N, C-alpha and C positions, 0 to 999 in steps of 0.2 A: 652538155645540155643545150638545147636550142634556145636562142634569144626569144623574147616575146614576139618580136616582129616576124621571126622565122616560123614560130609556132602558128601565128595567124596566117602566114602565107601557105603553110602546109595544109591548114584546115580549109582554106579557100580552094586549094587545088583538089582536095578530097571531095568537097561538095560539087565542084564542077564536073569531076570525073563521074560521080555517082549519078548526077542528073542526065548524063549522056546515056546511062544504062537503064533508066527508070521512067520511060515515057508514060506508062499507065499511071504510076504513082504520082507523077507530076500533074497529070490531068485531074486525078482524084483530089489533089491537095487544094483545088480551087475552093471547094465548099468549106474548108477549114479556116479561110480568112474572111468569110462572110461576117457581117457585123454581129449576128446572133451567136456565132460560134467562136469569135476571136478570143474572148477572155478565157474560155476553156482551152483553146489551142495554146495560147501563151503559157497558161499554167502548166499544161502537160509538157511543153518544151522545156520549161525551167526545171520541172521535176526530173525529166530525163537527163538534162545536163548535169544534175547533181547525183544521178544514179549510176551513170555509165562511167567507164574508165577514160577520163579526159584530162589533158593538162589543165592545171589550175587557171592559167591565163585564159584559156578558151572557155572554161566553165564560167569564170567571172565576166568575161566579155559578153557571153550569151545572156547572162542574167541582167547585165546593164542594158544591153541592146534591146531586150524585150520589156524593159520598163518594170521589172519585178512583177509582171503580169497584171499591173494596175491600169494599163492603157485600155481605153475603150474604142479606139479607132486606129487604123493603120497610120493615119496622118500624124497622130501624136507620138508615134515611135521615133526614136533618134535615127534618122536616115543615115548619117555618116558612120555611125557605129555598125549598123547592119551592112553597109557597103564594105567596111573594113573586114568584117567577118566573112562575107559571102561573095563580094564583088557585084552584088545585085541591089537594085532599088528596093524599098521597104516591102511591098506586097510580095514580090518574087523572092525576096530574101527569107521571109517567114515561110513561104511555101517550100523553099529549098531546105530549110531547117526541118520542116515536117517530113520531107522525104528522107533526109539524112538520119533523123532519129527514128524513122519507121513508125510514125504515128498517123500515117495517112491511109492505112488499110480501110476497106469498106466497113470494118467493124468498129471504127473509132467512135461513132455515135451510137450504133446499134447495140454494141456489147460493152457496157461500162466495166471499168477495171477498179478493183479495190485500192484504196489509198493506204491500207495497212502497211506499216513498216515491218521489216523482218524481226526486229527486236520485240515488237508486239506479238507477232505470230509465235515466236519462240516462247515468250511468257505464257501464252495461251496453251501451247503444246505441253508445257511442264505442269500446268495447273488443271487440265481437263483430261480425264481418261478416255473420252470419246473424241477422236480427232475431227470427226465430221460435224461436231457441234460448232466448229468455227463458222459454219454457214449461218448460224443464228447470231453470231457475235460480230461478223464482218459487215462492212457497209454495203458490200456487193456479195450476194449469194450465188456464186458460179462454180461449176465443177466440170472438168474434162476427164472422161474415162477412156483410156486407151486400151485396146484389146478387149473391148466391152462384151464380146461373145453374145450370149443369149439375153443380155440386158437384165439379168436377175439382180445384179447389184444396183443398177439404175432404178429398177422398180422398188426395191427396198428403201433406197435413199428417198425417193419421192414419197413413199408412204410415211416415212418418219419425219420429213421436214416441211413438205409443202403447206400443210395446214397451219403449222406454227408460223411460218413465214407470212402466210396470208393474213393471219391475225395482226401481224406487224405491218400490213399493207406493203408487202414486198414479194418479189417473184424469185423463183429458183431458175437459174439458167443452167441447163444440163446438156452438154454436148458429148456424144459418144462416137468412137471410131472402132472399126474392126476390119481386118484384112480379108475375111471370108467374103466371097462374092455371093450376094443374095441370089437364091435360086440354084446354087451349086449343089451337086450331089455329094460333095465332100464336106467334111466338118461336122456332120451329123447334128447332135444335140446342141452344139454351140451356136447354131443359127437362131436368131430371135423369132418367136412366133408372131405371126401377123397380128393376132389379137393383142398381144403385149405392145407391139409397136403402135398400133392405133390408139390404145389406151393412154400411152404416154403422150402421143401427139395431140390428143384432145383434152388432156387434163388441165383444168383451170388452175391458174397460179403457177404454171410451169411453162417455160420456154425451152422446148426439147428439140434437138436435132440428132439424127443418127446417120452416120456416113459409112456405108458398107463398101466392100471392095476398096478399102483405103489403107495404104501402107502408112503407119504412124510416123515413119521417118521421111515421108515425101508429101508434105502438106502444102506445097506452094500453090497448087490450083485452088484449094479451099481458102487460103489466105487472100489470094488475088480476087476471089469472088466475095470476100467479106463474110465468109461463113464461120469463121473462128474468131474468138476474142483475142486481142493481143496477149492477154494473160488472164489466167483464171485464179480464183481464190484458192482452189484445191485442184491438184492434178493427181489422178490415181491410175494404178495398174494392178489388176488382180490376177493372181496365179501367173506371173511372168513365164512366158513359154519356154519349155525345155524342148530341144537344145538351144533355141535362139539366144537365150541369155545365160546359158550355163557354161559358156566358154568365152574368155576375153581375148580377142584377136591381137591385142597389143602385147600380150605376153606368151601366146601360143601360136605357133605357125599353122598355116593351112594344112600342112601334112600331118602334124600332130593331132589337130582337131578331127581330120578325116579318119585317122586311125582310131581315135577314141569313139567316134560315131559308129564305126564298124564293130568295135569291140563291145560297146554297150547297147547298141540298137539293132545290129545285124546288117546284112547286105541290103543295099538300097539302089534304086535306079529310077530315072525319070520315065514315065509312061503316059498312057491316056486311059481315061475311064469315061464311058458314055460321051465321048467327044471332047472331054475336058483334059487339059494337062494335069498330071497327078504324079505323086511320089509313091512308089511301091517299096515297102520295107518288109524284108523277110525276118520274122521274129517268132521264135519258138515253133517253127514249122508252119507258120501261117503267113500269108501275104496280106499285109495291111496297107490300105490306101489313105493318103493324106493329100492336102493341097500341095502343089509343086514347090512352094517356098518353105515348107515345113522345116527343112534342115538348113535354111539360110542362117548363118551365124552373125549376129550383130554385137553381142556382148553387153555386159552391164554398163560400161562407160557410155554407150549410145543411149541406153534407157535412162540413166541418171541425168545425162545432158538434156534429154527431151523433157523430163519431168521438171528439172530445175528451171528451164527457160519458160515452161508453160504454166507453172503454178507458183503462187507465193508460199505454198505448203504442199508437200508431196506425201502420198501414202502408197506403199507397195504392200499389198496384202496377199496372204496365202502363198508365200514364196517357198518352194520346196528346198530340200537340204542343199543340193548342188548349186542352184541359182543363188540361194542366200549367201553361202560362203564366198562365191565368186563376186557377188556385189560387195560383201563386207571387205574383201581384200582391197577394193578400190576406194573405200571410205577411210581407211586407216593410214596414218602418215608413214609408218615404217615400211620401207621397200621390201623387207623380208617376207611380208605377207603377199607379195606379188612375184613369186619365183618364176623366172623365165623358163619356158619349155617344160614345165612340170604341171600336168593336169591335176586338179584336186580330185581326190577319191576318199571314200570313207576310211581308208587306211592311212592317209597322211594329213587329215584335218588337224589332228592333235599335234603332229610334228610341226606343221607350218604355223599354226595359230597359238600353240602353247597354252598359257594360262587363260587367254581369251576364250579359247575353245572350251576349256574346262568350266569356266564360270557361266558362259552362255548356255552350255549343255545342261547345267544344273538348274536353269530356270524352270519353274513350274508353269503349267498352262495358265495363261492370263497374266503372268508376271512381266514387268517391264524394267529395262535397264538402260541408262544413258550410256551410249557407246564411249563418250569421252572419259567416263570413269575407268575404263579398261585400257585406254591408250589415246594418244593425241589424234584428233581428226586430221585428215589430210588437208593441207593448206592450199594446195594448187592442184585441182583436178582438171586434166586437159579436156577441152571441148572436142568432141568427135564429129558433131554435125556441122554443117556450113555456118560460118560466122556471119553475124550481122556486122556491118561496118563499125558500129559503136561498141562492140563487145570485146573484152579482153579474151585472150586465148585460153584462159583458165578461170575457174570459179571455185567456190567451196560451200560446204554446208556448215552453218553455225551450230546446228543441233541435229543429232541423230539418236532416236530412241529405238530400241529393239524390243519387241514383244513376242512372246512364245505363244503359238496357237493360230488357228484360222478364224475362229468365230468368238466374239466377245459380247457380253450382255449389252443390249440397247444399241448395238453398232451394226449398221448395214454390212452385208457381205455378199459375195457372188455365190452362185450355185456350186462352183468348183470348191470354194472354201467350205461350204456346208457339207460337201461329200467327204472331206478329209477324215473326219472321225470314223467313218466306215471303211477307210482304206487301211486295213490292219497291217499291211506290209510297208506302209509309208510312215516315216518319222513325223512327229508333229511339225507343221510348217511354221513360218515366221512372218511377222509384220514389221516393216520399217517405217518410221514416221520422221520425215526429214524437213528441215527448214533451210532453204537456200539463203545464202548471204545476199 
């Protein structure tokens, strides 16, 4: 174990290295040490020091050096302590900590972040049947919808909550992403209608942004432009795409996944349609066209990582059978639920998941079950997306609820979810309600 002096030296070295790579963030940090912003900045830094995975000696040193956030000017901060932490004089030291903790993005003041703790969110999840009611309960009503499609869920959410929030003199912050390129000939009904977009953008009591042609796993440009909040009260994904999230690359090789795609989807190739790159799939004697990335496989670990880092509370709605069980395998502790080189099929779900499969399959539409009653939740889920310097390489969910069905009374849903009852060949889908630690 490193001595306190060595731990401080290592931290100074990390800060110095990061500043060499983050010129823009360094410049953006200037506004966070202005007199009107300083108290908020110090409070956020101390909160981050207690949230992230830090040696105790560093966490305590930061808390002491920042004066427990009670200082009202840079001059009243203990300069020698800040120098010991960062190697820099007070103003630059605070700016350096802002860069290191990632609190300097342009959204820091524009997009507020809820102060709710995960234990509070968990208590709410277990006492309220409608997870989206957290928007009324939290100090900040914000939601990020990834893979937002035609914005039907966003529209229903707005109709259900904006008026109630306005009565409380509060605003709903709603940001939506989708990879479909606006104006593309591919993707059909999943494109949002212009009238719907304009209605959301002009709605009173709503701060709405939609980012089309946006890969949910490549958000750096939006972050640098200050267009996303550091974290949202709720992060959602409706009808997670198949096959994108139906196979987990950490347990299935590229060769096995490709074989399964050919077996279940048919032959496919990259082509062009009306001048656009496209994916052509031969299925039941027909040639179907999709966006070129339709068969890019990311797997549930990437989706879970994204939602856990983006929201205090996560909801995955209308997950089909294959996606659901592939996600569930990553949420349970026992490694037997993640067999290597063995794709999940309707024929082996019961063999792999045993009693868990039987009990969840027995749920009636609308019924909910806490996953921890069926088996221990996974204690260390590996992060798949690029790591922030302050983050540990793994995380966990403190609570996972499984609900059977696509649509529930009084709860907003996507158009895909609302179509499930008419899909007679499809099994009822699933909702997952997750609280990250």
